[in-house]
FIKOLZA-1660 file (N, C-alpha, C; in steps of 0.1 Angstrom, whole numbers, plus 5000, padded with zeros to 4 digits):
% residues 230
   i   px   py   pz ch aa at
   1 2158 1965 9325  A  M  N
   1 2161 1952 9320  A  M CA
   1 2152 1942 9326  A  M  C
   2 2149 1942 9339  A  I  N
   2 2140 1932 9345  A  I CA
   2 2126 1932 9339  A  I  C
   3 2121 1944 9337  A  H  N
   3 2107 1945 9332  A  H CA
   3 2107 1940 9318  A  H  C
   4 2118 1941 9310  A  E  N
   4 2118 1936 9297  A  E CA
   4 2118 1920 9297  A  E  C
   5 2125 1914 9307  A  V  N
   5 2125 1900 9308  A  V CA
   5 2111 1895 9312  A  V  C
   6 2104 1903 9321  A  D  N
   6 2090 1900 9324  A  D CA
   6 2081 1900 9312  A  D  C
   7 2083 1910 9303  A  K  N
   7 2075 1911 9291  A  K CA
   7 2077 1899 9282  A  K  C
   8 2090 1894 9281  A  V  N
   8 2093 1883 9272  A  V CA
   8 2086 1870 9278  A  V  C
   9 2087 1868 9291  A  L  N
   9 2082 1856 9298  A  L CA
   9 2066 1856 9296  A  L  C
  10 2060 1868 9298  A  K  N
  10 2046 1868 9297  A  K CA
  10 2041 1864 9282  A  K  C
  11 2049 1869 9272  A  G  N
  11 2046 1865 9259  A  G CA
  11 2048 1850 9256  A  G  C
  12 2058 1844 9262  A  L  N
  12 2061 1830 9260  A  L CA
  12 2050 1822 9267  A  L  C
  13 2046 1825 9279  A  L  N
  13 2037 1817 9287  A  L CA
  13 2022 1819 9282  A  L  C
  14 2019 1831 9276  A  S  N
  14 2006 1833 9270  A  S CA
  14 2004 1825 9257  A  S  C
  15 2015 1821 9251  A  G  N
  15 2014 1813 9239  A  G CA
  15 2017 1798 9242  A  G  C
  16 2023 1791 9233  A  G  N
  16 2027 1777 9235  A  G CA
  16 2015 1768 9239  A  G  C
  17 2017 1760 9249  A  A  N
  17 2007 1750 9254  A  A CA
  17 1996 1757 9261  A  A  C
  18 1997 1770 9265  A  L  N
  18 1986 1777 9272  A  L CA
  18 1978 1786 9263  A  L  C
  19 1982 1786 9250  A  A  N
  19 1975 1795 9241  A  A CA
  19 1960 1792 9240  A  A  C
  20 1951 1802 9241  A  G  N
  20 1937 1800 9240  A  G CA
  20 1930 1794 9252  A  G  C
  21 1937 1792 9263  A  T  N
  21 1931 1786 9275  A  T CA
  21 1925 1797 9284  A  T  C
  22 1928 1809 9282  A  G  N
  22 1923 1820 9291  A  G CA
  22 1930 1821 9304  A  G  C
  23 1942 1814 9306  A  V  N
  23 1949 1814 9318  A  V CA
  23 1956 1828 9320  A  V  C
  24 1954 1834 9331  A  E  N
  24 1960 1847 9334  A  E CA
  24 1975 1845 9338  A  E  C
  25 1984 1854 9334  A  I  N
  25 1998 1854 9338  A  I CA
  25 2000 1866 9347  A  I  C
  26 2005 1863 9359  A  A  N
  26 2007 1873 9370  A  A CA
  26 2021 1873 9374  A  A  C
  27 2026 1884 9380  A  F  N
  27 2039 1885 9386  A  F CA
  27 2039 1890 9400  A  F  C
  28 2028 1888 9407  A  E  N
  28 2027 1893 9421  A  E CA
  28 2032 1882 9431  A  E  C
  29 2035 1886 9443  A  A  N
  29 2039 1877 9453  A  A CA
  29 2027 1868 9457  A  A  C
  30 2029 1855 9457  A  P  N
  30 2017 1846 9460  A  P CA
  30 2015 1845 9475  A  P  C
  31 2010 1856 9481  A  T  N
  31 2007 1856 9495  A  T CA
  31 1993 1850 9497  A  T  C
  32 1989 1848 9510  A  R  N
  32 1976 1843 9513  A  R CA
  32 1965 1852 9508  A  R  C
  33 1967 1865 9510  A  D  N
  33 1957 1875 9506  A  D CA
  33 1955 1875 9491  A  D  C
  34 1967 1874 9484  A  W  N
  34 1966 1874 9469  A  W CA
  34 1959 1861 9464  A  W  C
  35 1962 1850 9470  A  A  N
  35 1956 1837 9466  A  A CA
  35 1941 1838 9469  A  A  C
  36 1937 1844 9480  A  A  N
  36 1922 1844 9483  A  A CA
  36 1914 1853 9473  A  A  C
  37 1921 1862 9466  A  R  N
  37 1914 1870 9456  A  R CA
  37 1914 1864 9442  A  R  C
  38 1920 1852 9440  A  R  N
  38 1920 1846 9427  A  R CA
  38 1906 1840 9424  A  R  C
  39 1901 1844 9412  A  N  N
  39 1888 1838 9408  A  N CA
  39 1889 1833 9394  A  N  C
  40 1901 1831 9388  A  S  N
  40 1903 1826 9375  A  S CA
  40 1916 1818 9375  A  S  C
  41 1918 1808 9366  A  P  N
  41 1931 1801 9365  A  P CA
  41 1942 1811 9363  A  P  C
  42 1953 1810 9371  A  T  N
  42 1964 1819 9370  A  T CA
  42 1977 1812 9371  A  T  C
  43 1987 1816 9362  A  I  N
  43 2001 1812 9364  A  I CA
  43 2008 1824 9370  A  I  C
  44 2014 1822 9381  A  D  N
  44 2021 1833 9388  A  D CA
  44 2036 1831 9386  A  D  C
  45 2043 1842 9382  A  V  N
  45 2057 1841 9379  A  V CA
  45 2063 1852 9389  A  V  C
  46 2067 1847 9401  A  Y  N
  46 2071 1856 9411  A  Y CA
  46 2087 1857 9411  A  Y  C
  47 2092 1869 9410  A  L  N
  47 2106 1871 9410  A  L CA
  47 2111 1872 9425  A  L  C
  48 2118 1862 9429  A  Y  N
  48 2122 1861 9443  A  Y CA
  48 2136 1864 9446  A  Y  C
  49 2145 1864 9436  A  D  N
  49 2159 1866 9438  A  D CA
  49 2166 1872 9426  A  D  C
  50 2175 1881 9429  A  I  N
  50 2183 1888 9418  A  I CA
  50 2198 1888 9423  A  I  C
  51 2207 1882 9415  A  R  N
  51 2221 1883 9419  A  R CA
  51 2229 1881 9406  A  R  C
  52 2241 1887 9407  A  E  N
  52 2250 1888 9396  A  E CA
  52 2257 1874 9393  A  E  C
  53 2258 1870 9381  A  D  N
  53 2265 1858 9377  A  D CA
  53 2280 1862 9375  A  D  C
  54 2288 1861 9385  A  V  N
  54 2301 1867 9385  A  V CA
  54 2310 1859 9375  A  V  C
  55 2306 1846 9372  A  K  N
  55 2314 1838 9363  A  K CA
  55 2314 1844 9348  A  K  C
  56 2304 1852 9346  A  R  N
  56 2303 1859 9332  A  R CA
  56 2308 1873 9332  A  R  C
  57 2314 1878 9343  A  R  N
  57 2319 1891 9343  A  R CA
  57 2331 1892 9334  A  R  C
  58 2332 1903 9325  A  E  N
  58 2343 1905 9316  A  E CA
  58 2350 1918 9319  A  E  C
  59 2363 1919 9315  A  R  N
  59 2370 1931 9317  A  R CA
  59 2373 1937 9303  A  R  C
  60 2378 1950 9304  A  G  N
  60 2381 1956 9291  A  G CA
  60 2370 1964 9285  A  G  C
  61 2371 1967 9273  A  A  N
  61 2361 1975 9265  A  A CA
  61 2357 1968 9253  A  A  C
  62 2345 1970 9248  A  I  N
  62 2340 1964 9236  A  I CA
  62 2339 1975 9225  A  I  C
  63 2343 1972 9213  A  A  N
  63 2343 1982 9202  A  A CA
  63 2329 1982 9196  A  A  C
  64 2323 1993 9193  A  V  N
  64 2311 1995 9186  A  V CA
  64 2314 2000 9172  A  V  C
  65 2311 1991 9162  A  K  N
  65 2315 1994 9148  A  K CA
  65 2302 1997 9140  A  K  C
  66 2305 2004 9129  A  D  N
  66 2294 2007 9119  A  D CA
  66 2294 1995 9109  A  D  C
  67 2286 1997 9098  A  E  N
  67 2284 1986 9088  A  E CA
  67 2297 1984 9080  A  E  C
  68 2306 1994 9080  A  R  N
  68 2319 1992 9073  A  R CA
  68 2330 1986 9082  A  R  C
  69 2327 1984 9095  A  G  N
  69 2337 1979 9104  A  G CA
  69 2346 1989 9111  A  G  C
  70 2342 2002 9109  A  V  N
  70 2350 2013 9115  A  V CA
  70 2345 2014 9130  A  V  C
  71 2355 2015 9139  A  V  N
  71 2351 2017 9153  A  V CA
  71 2346 2031 9156  A  V  C
  72 2334 2032 9161  A  L  N
  72 2328 2045 9164  A  L CA
  72 2329 2048 9179  A  L  C
  73 2326 2038 9187  A  K  N
  73 2326 2040 9201  A  K CA
  73 2332 2028 9208  A  K  C
  74 2334 2030 9221  A  R  N
  74 2338 2018 9230  A  R CA
  74 2329 2019 9242  A  R  C
  75 2327 2007 9247  A  Q  N
  75 2318 2006 9259  A  Q CA
  75 2322 1994 9268  A  Q  C
  76 2319 1995 9280  A  Q  N
  76 2322 1984 9290  A  Q CA
  76 2313 1973 9287  A  Q  C
  77 2317 1960 9288  A  P  N
  77 2308 1949 9286  A  P CA
  77 2297 1948 9296  A  P  C
  78 2286 1943 9292  A  P  N
  78 2274 1942 9302  A  P CA
  78 2277 1933 9313  A  P  C
  79 2270 1935 9324  A  R  N
  79 2271 1926 9336  A  R CA
  79 2258 1917 9335  A  R  C
  80 2260 1904 9338  A  W  N
  80 2250 1894 9337  A  W CA
  80 2244 1891 9351  A  W  C
  81 2230 1890 9351  A  F  N
  81 2223 1888 9364  A  F CA
  81 2214 1876 9363  A  F  C
  82 2214 1868 9373  A  R  N
  82 2204 1857 9374  A  R CA
  82 2191 1861 9380  A  R  C
  83 2181 1861 9372  A  L  N
  83 2167 1864 9377  A  L CA
  83 2160 1851 9380  A  L  C
  84 2157 1848 9393  A  S  N
  84 2151 1836 9397  A  S CA
  84 2136 1838 9400  A  S  C
  85 2128 1830 9393  A  Y  N
  85 2113 1832 9394  A  Y CA
  85 2107 1819 9400  A  Y  C
  86 2097 1821 9409  A  L  N
  86 2089 1810 9414  A  L CA
  86 2076 1809 9406  A  L  C
  87 2075 1798 9398  A  V  N
  87 2063 1797 9390  A  V CA
  87 2053 1787 9396  A  V  C
  88 2041 1792 9398  A  T  N
  88 2031 1784 9405  A  T CA
  88 2018 1785 9397  A  T  C
  89 2009 1775 9398  A  A  N
  89 1996 1775 9392  A  A CA
  89 1985 1776 9402  A  A  C
  90 1975 1784 9399  A  W  N
  90 1964 1786 9409  A  W CA
  90 1951 1784 9402  A  W  C
  91 1944 1775 9408  A  T  N
  91 1930 1772 9404  A  T CA
  91 1923 1764 9415  A  T  C
  92 1911 1759 9413  A  K  N
  92 1904 1753 9424  A  K CA
  92 1907 1738 9426  A  K  C
  93 1912 1732 9416  A  Q  N
  93 1915 1718 9416  A  Q CA
  93 1930 1715 9415  A  Q  C
  94 1936 1707 9424  A  P  N
  94 1951 1704 9422  A  P CA
  94 1954 1697 9409  A  P  C
  95 1945 1689 9404  A  Q  N
  95 1948 1683 9391  A  Q CA
  95 1949 1693 9380  A  Q  C
  96 1941 1703 9380  A  D  N
  96 1941 1714 9370  A  D CA
  96 1954 1722 9372  A  D  C
  97 1959 1724 9384  A  E  N
  97 1972 1731 9386  A  E CA
  97 1983 1723 9381  A  E  C
  98 1982 1710 9382  A  H  N
  98 1993 1701 9377  A  H CA
  98 1993 1702 9362  A  H  C
  99 1982 1702 9356  A  R  N
  99 1981 1703 9341  A  R CA
  99 1987 1717 9336  A  R  C
 100 1984 1727 9344  A  M  N
 100 1990 1740 9340  A  M CA
 100 2005 1740 9342  A  M  C
 101 2010 1734 9352  A  L  N
 101 2025 1733 9353  A  L CA
 101 2031 1725 9342  A  L  C
 102 2024 1715 9338  A  S  N
 102 2029 1706 9327  A  S CA
 102 2029 1715 9314  A  S  C
 103 2019 1723 9312  A  A  N
 103 2019 1732 9301  A  A CA
 103 2031 1742 9301  A  A  C
 104 2034 1747 9313  A  V  N
 104 2045 1756 9314  A  V CA
 104 2058 1749 9311  A  V  C
 105 2060 1736 9315  A  L  N
 105 2072 1729 9312  A  L CA
 105 2073 1726 9297  A  L  C
 106 2061 1723 9291  A  A  N
 106 2061 1720 9276  A  A CA
 106 2065 1733 9268  A  A  C
 107 2061 1744 9274  A  T  N
 107 2064 1757 9267  A  T CA
 107 2078 1761 9268  A  T  C
 108 2084 1760 9280  A  L  N
 108 2097 1766 9283  A  L CA
 108 2109 1756 9282  A  L  C
 109 2106 1743 9283  A  L  N
 109 2118 1733 9282  A  L CA
 109 2125 1734 9269  A  L  C
 110 2118 1736 9257  A  P  N
 110 2126 1737 9245  A  P CA
 110 2134 1750 9243  A  P  C
 111 2131 1760 9252  A  R  N
 111 2137 1773 9250  A  R CA
 111 2149 1774 9260  A  R  C
 112 2160 1768 9257  A  E  N
 112 2172 1769 9265  A  E CA
 112 2179 1783 9264  A  E  C
 113 2177 1789 9252  A  V  N
 113 2182 1803 9250  A  V CA
 113 2172 1811 9243  A  V  C
 114 2172 1824 9246  A  L  N
 114 2163 1833 9239  A  L CA
 114 2171 1841 9229  A  L  C
 115 2169 1841 9216  A  P  N
 115 2176 1848 9206  A  P CA
 115 2173 1863 9207  A  P  C
 116 2182 1872 9201  A  P  N
 116 2179 1886 9202  A  P CA
 116 2166 1890 9195  A  P  C
 117 2162 1883 9185  A  D  N
 117 2150 1888 9178  A  D CA
 117 2137 1885 9186  A  D  C
 118 2138 1878 9197  A  E  N
 118 2126 1875 9205  A  E CA
 118 2127 1884 9218  A  E  C
 119 2137 1893 9219  A  L  N
 119 2138 1902 9230  A  L CA
 119 2133 1916 9226  A  L  C
 120 2132 1924 9236  A  T  N
 120 2127 1938 9234  A  T CA
 120 2136 1948 9240  A  T  C
 121 2135 1961 9236  A  G  N
 121 2142 1972 9242  A  G CA
 121 2157 1970 9242  A  G  C
 122 2163 1974 9253  A  A  N
 122 2178 1974 9255  A  A CA
 122 2183 1960 9254  A  A  C
 123 2176 1949 9258  A  L  N
 123 2180 1936 9256  A  L CA
 123 2182 1932 9242  A  L  C
 124 2173 1936 9233  A  A  N
 124 2174 1933 9219  A  A CA
 124 2186 1941 9212  A  A  C
 125 2188 1953 9217  A  E  N
 125 2198 1961 9211  A  E CA
 125 2212 1956 9214  A  E  C
 126 2214 1948 9225  A  L  N
 126 2227 1942 9228  A  L CA
 126 2231 1931 9218  A  L  C
 127 2221 1925 9212  A  G  N
 127 2223 1914 9202  A  G CA
 127 2229 1902 9208  A  G  C
 128 2226 1899 9221  A  L  N
 128 2231 1887 9228  A  L CA
 128 2219 1877 9231  A  L  C
 129 2223 1865 9231  A  T  N
 129 2213 1854 9235  A  T CA
 129 2212 1854 9250  A  T  C
 130 2200 1851 9255  A  V  N
 130 2198 1851 9269  A  V CA
 130 2195 1836 9274  A  V  C
 131 2203 1830 9282  A  P  N
 131 2201 1816 9287  A  P CA
 131 2189 1816 9296  A  P  C
 132 2182 1805 9296  A  M  N
 132 2170 1803 9305  A  M CA
 132 2169 1788 9308  A  M  C
 133 2167 1785 9321  A  T  N
 133 2166 1772 9326  A  T CA
 133 2153 1771 9334  A  T  C
 134 2146 1759 9333  A  I  N
 134 2134 1757 9341  A  I CA
 134 2135 1744 9348  A  I  C
 135 2131 1744 9361  A  A  N
 135 2131 1733 9370  A  A CA
 135 2144 1726 9371  A  A  C
 136 2155 1734 9371  A  G  N
 136 2168 1729 9373  A  G CA
 136 2171 1727 9388  A  G  C
 137 2184 1722 9390  A  L  N
 137 2188 1719 9404  A  L CA
 137 2190 1733 9411  A  L  C
 138 2184 1734 9422  A  Q  N
 138 2185 1747 9430  A  Q CA
 138 2199 1747 9437  A  Q  C
 139 2207 1757 9434  A  T  N
 139 2220 1757 9441  A  T CA
 139 2221 1768 9451  A  T  C
 140 2211 1777 9452  A  D  N
 140 2212 1788 9462  A  D CA
 140 2209 1782 9476  A  D  C
 141 2214 1790 9486  A  A  N
 141 2212 1786 9500  A  A CA
 141 2197 1787 9504  A  A  C
 142 2190 1795 9498  A  R  N
 142 2176 1797 9502  A  R CA
 142 2167 1786 9496  A  R  C
 143 2160 1779 9504  A  S  N
 143 2151 1768 9500  A  S CA
 143 2137 1773 9497  A  S  C
 144 2130 1765 9490  A  F  N
 144 2116 1769 9486  A  F CA
 144 2108 1770 9499  A  F  C
 145 2111 1761 9509  A  A  N
 145 2103 1761 9521  A  A CA
 145 2105 1775 9528  A  A  C
 146 2117 1780 9528  A  E  N
 146 2120 1793 9534  A  E CA
 146 2112 1804 9526  A  E  C
 147 2112 1803 9513  A  I  N
 147 2105 1813 9505  A  I CA
 147 2090 1813 9508  A  I  C
 148 2084 1801 9509  A  W  N
 148 2070 1801 9512  A  W CA
 148 2067 1806 9526  A  W  C
 149 2076 1803 9535  A  S  N
 149 2074 1808 9549  A  S CA
 149 2075 1823 9549  A  S  C
 150 2084 1829 9541  A  A  N
 150 2085 1844 9541  A  A CA
 150 2073 1850 9535  A  A  C
 151 2066 1843 9525  A  L  N
 151 2054 1848 9519  A  L CA
 151 2042 1846 9528  A  L  C
 152 2043 1838 9538  A  G  N
 152 2031 1835 9547  A  G CA
 152 2021 1826 9541  A  G  C
 153 2025 1818 9531  A  G  N
 153 2016 1808 9525  A  G CA
 153 2020 1794 9528  A  G  C
 154 2013 1785 9523  A  E  N
 154 2016 1770 9524  A  E CA
 154 2023 1765 9512  A  E  C
 155 2032 1756 9514  A  L  N
 155 2041 1751 9504  A  L CA
 155 2032 1743 9494  A  L  C
 156 2034 1746 9481  A  K  N
 156 2027 1740 9470  A  K CA
 156 2036 1737 9458  A  K  C
 157 2032 1729 9449  A  P  N
 157 2041 1726 9437  A  P CA
 157 2045 1738 9430  A  P  C
 158 2057 1739 9426  A  S  N
 158 2062 1751 9419  A  S CA
 158 2074 1747 9410  A  S  C
 159 2077 1756 9401  A  L  N
 159 2089 1754 9392  A  L CA
 159 2098 1766 9394  A  L  C
 160 2111 1763 9394  A  D  N
 160 2121 1773 9395  A  D CA
 160 2126 1777 9381  A  D  C
 161 2124 1790 9377  A  L  N
 161 2127 1795 9364  A  L CA
 161 2139 1805 9366  A  L  C
 162 2150 1803 9359  A  V  N
 162 2161 1812 9360  A  V CA
 162 2165 1817 9346  A  V  C
 163 2165 1831 9345  A  V  N
 163 2168 1838 9333  A  V CA
 163 2181 1846 9336  A  V  C
 164 2192 1843 9329  A  T  N
 164 2204 1850 9330  A  T CA
 164 2205 1861 9320  A  T  C
 165 2203 1874 9324  A  A  N
 165 2201 1885 9314  A  A CA
 165 2213 1895 9316  A  A  C
 166 2217 1901 9305  A  P  N
 166 2227 1911 9305  A  P CA
 166 2221 1924 9309  A  P  C
 167 2229 1932 9317  A  F  N
 167 2224 1945 9321  A  F CA
 167 2234 1956 9315  A  F  C
 168 2229 1964 9305  A  P  N
 168 2238 1974 9299  A  P CA
 168 2238 1987 9308  A  P  C
 169 2246 1986 9319  A  A  N
 169 2246 1997 9328  A  A CA
 169 2257 2007 9326  A  A  C
 170 2265 2006 9316  A  F  N
 170 2277 2014 9315  A  F CA
 170 2276 2023 9302  A  F  C
 171 2279 2036 9303  A  P  N
 171 2278 2045 9291  A  P CA
 171 2288 2042 9281  A  P  C
 172 2286 2046 9269  A  E  N
 172 2295 2046 9258  A  E CA
 172 2304 2058 9257  A  E  C
 173 2316 2058 9252  A  Y  N
 173 2324 2070 9250  A  Y CA
 173 2329 2069 9236  A  Y  C
 174 2330 2081 9230  A  E  N
 174 2335 2083 9216  A  E CA
 174 2349 2080 9215  A  E  C
 175 2353 2076 9203  A  V  N
 175 2367 2074 9200  A  V CA
 175 2371 2083 9188  A  V  C
 176 2384 2086 9187  A  G  N
 176 2389 2095 9176  A  G CA
 176 2388 2088 9163  A  G  C
 177 2388 2095 9152  A  P  N
 177 2388 2089 9139  A  P CA
 177 2401 2082 9136  A  P  C
 178 2402 2072 9127  A  P  N
 178 2414 2065 9124  A  P CA
 178 2424 2074 9117  A  P  C
 179 2437 2071 9120  A  V  N
 179 2448 2079 9115  A  V CA
 179 2451 2075 9100  A  V  C
 180 2450 2084 9091  A  T  N
 180 2452 2081 9077  A  T CA
 180 2464 2089 9071  A  T  C
 181 2469 2098 9078  A  E  N
 181 2481 2106 9073  A  E CA
 181 2491 2107 9084  A  E  C
 182 2504 2109 9080  A  G  N
 182 2515 2110 9089  A  G CA
 182 2515 2124 9095  A  G  C
 183 2523 2126 9105  A  A  N
 183 2525 2139 9112  A  A CA
 183 2533 2148 9103  A  A  C
 184 2530 2161 9105  A  G  N
 184 2537 2172 9097  A  G CA
 184 2545 2180 9107  A  G  C
 185 2557 2185 9103  A  V  N
 185 2566 2193 9111  A  V CA
 185 2569 2206 9104  A  V  C
 186 2568 2217 9111  A  R  N
 186 2573 2230 9105  A  R CA
 186 2582 2236 9116  A  R  C
 187 2593 2242 9111  A  V  N
 187 2603 2248 9120  A  V CA
 187 2602 2263 9119  A  V  C
 188 2601 2269 9131  A  R  N
 188 2601 2284 9132  A  R CA
 188 2614 2290 9128  A  R  C
 189 2613 2302 9123  A  G  N
 189 2626 2309 9120  A  G CA
 189 2631 2315 9133  A  G  C
 190 2643 2322 9131  A  T  N
 190 2649 2328 9143  A  T CA
 190 2641 2339 9149  A  T  C
 191 2632 2345 9140  A  D  N
 191 2623 2355 9145  A  D CA
 191 2610 2350 9152  A  D  C
 192 2609 2336 9152  A  G  N
 192 2598 2330 9159  A  G CA
 192 2585 2328 9150  A  G  C
 193 2586 2332 9137  A  T  N
 193 2575 2331 9128  A  T CA
 193 2576 2318 9120  A  T  C
 194 2565 2314 9113  A  L  N
 194 2565 2303 9104  A  L CA
 194 2566 2307 9089  A  L  C
 195 2569 2320 9087  A  D  N
 195 2570 2325 9073  A  D CA
 195 2581 2317 9065  A  D  C
 196 2577 2313 9053  A  D  N
 196 2586 2306 9044  A  D CA
 196 2590 2292 9050  A  D  C
 197 2583 2288 9060  A  S  N
 197 2587 2274 9066  A  S CA
 197 2579 2264 9059  A  S  C
 198 2587 2254 9054  A  Q  N
 198 2580 2243 9046  A  Q CA
 198 2576 2232 9056  A  Q  C
 199 2565 2226 9053  A  R  N
 199 2560 2214 9061  A  R CA
 199 2567 2202 9056  A  R  C
 200 2573 2194 9066  A  R  N
 200 2579 2181 9064  A  R CA
 200 2569 2170 9069  A  R  C
 201 2564 2163 9060  A  D  N
 201 2555 2152 9064  A  D CA
 201 2563 2140 9068  A  D  C
 202 2558 2134 9079  A  H  N
 202 2564 2121 9084  A  H CA
 202 2554 2110 9081  A  H  C
 203 2558 2101 9073  A  Q  N
 203 2550 2090 9069  A  Q CA
 203 2549 2079 9080  A  Q  C
 204 2537 2073 9081  A  P  N
 204 2536 2062 9091  A  P CA
 204 2547 2051 9089  A  P  C
 205 2552 2045 9100  A  R  N
 205 2562 2035 9099  A  R CA
 205 2556 2022 9095  A  R  C
 206 2563 2014 9087  A  H  N
 206 2559 2001 9083  A  H CA
 206 2570 1991 9086  A  H  C
 207 2566 1979 9088  A  F  N
 207 2576 1968 9091  A  F CA
 207 2573 1957 9081  A  F  C
 208 2584 1950 9078  A  T  N
 208 2582 1938 9069  A  T CA
 208 2576 1927 9077  A  T  C
 209 2572 1917 9071  A  R  N
 209 2565 1906 9078  A  R CA
 209 2574 1899 9088  A  R  C
 210 2587 1899 9085  A  T  N
 210 2597 1892 9094  A  T CA
 210 2601 1901 9105  A  T  C
 211 2597 1914 9105  A  G  N
 211 2601 1923 9116  A  G CA
 211 2614 1929 9113  A  G  C
 212 2621 1927 9102  A  A  N
 212 2634 1933 9099  A  A CA
 212 2632 1944 9088  A  A  C
 213 2641 1954 9088  A  R  N
 213 2640 1965 9078  A  R CA
 213 2648 1961 9066  A  R  C
 214 2642 1962 9054  A  R  N
 214 2649 1959 9042  A  R CA
 214 2658 1971 9038  A  R  C
 215 2671 1968 9035  A  R  N
 215 2680 1978 9030  A  R CA
 215 2676 1983 9016  A  R  C
 216 2678 1995 9013  A  P  N
 216 2675 2000 8999  A  P CA
 216 2684 1993 8989  A  P  C
 217 2677 1987 8979  A  G  N
 217 2684 1980 8969  A  G CA
 217 2688 1966 8972  A  G  C
 218 2684 1961 8984  A  S  N
 218 2688 1947 8988  A  S CA
 218 2679 1937 8981  A  S  C
 219 2683 1925 8979  A  V  N
 219 2676 1915 8973  A  V CA
 219 2675 1903 8982  A  V  C
 220 2663 1897 8982  A  G  N
 220 2661 1884 8989  A  G CA
 220 2662 1887 9004  A  G  C
 221 2671 1879 9011  A  G  N
 221 2672 1880 9025  A  G CA
 221 2683 1890 9030  A  G  C
 222 2687 1899 9022  A  A  N
 222 2698 1908 9026  A  A CA
 222 2691 1919 9034  A  A  C
 223 2689 1917 9047  A  T  N
 223 2682 1926 9056  A  T CA
 223 2691 1929 9068  A  T  C
 224 2689 1940 9074  A  S  N
 224 2696 1942 9087  A  S CA
 224 2688 1935 9098  A  S  C
 225 2695 1932 9109  A  T  N
 225 2689 1925 9120  A  T CA
 225 2681 1935 9129  A  T  C
 226 2671 1930 9136  A  G  N
 226 2663 1938 9145  A  G CA
 226 2651 1943 9138  A  G  C
 227 2641 1947 9146  A  A  N
 227 2628 1952 9140  A  A CA
 227 2629 1967 9139  A  A  C
 228 2636 1972 9128  A  Q  N
 228 2637 1986 9125  A  Q CA
 228 2627 1991 9116  A  Q  C
 229 2621 2003 9118  A  P  N
 229 2611 2008 9110  A  P CA
 229 2617 2014 9097  A  P  C
 230 2609 2015 9086  A  E  N
 230 2614 2021 9074  A  E CA
 230 2614 2036 9076  A  E  C
% end
């Protein structure tokens, strides 16, 4: 799932305001050694945090239906995870880096959600929209200063990109076909065999809309009380 989000982000950033600029899109940790090896303008999208969005957790099972609406399988709902990326621009001039960050904002700000037709792999098969926020208020305890300190680099302008993606981690299980006939009963003879035993079919029970059973031959509201089956 994470690598599919990376692929979508690379496609978005390679187009939009950065299309045709020759800017490279990287996903490596922006350490000192990595920065020293940069010889071309680069947008780095570093995944620094992964955690579940527990507010989106659902219980129960989801029905998987065919084109006729018949339930074929059931599966557990996906779990949603917040993928936090540190987006930075790398070139020789700070002004050029600022322009590149502006281009990232211009590309991602209009994309508050990613529709299924822009996703790939298992993400697209789920048919769910994926929320995305750029440069929002940071609510995690970890600050950017701590992140840069852990990377061994110097603090520089960056954008916080958060993609909340579903993770289809639970298998599907088959369900039985729908019941279309009532149960049948056959009684064994005294010798224990079913010879000459007729099958008695039991029709499915039905209720009236009011929950009361209509008496045979009754008219209008002449019904017995209680929710009795026919």
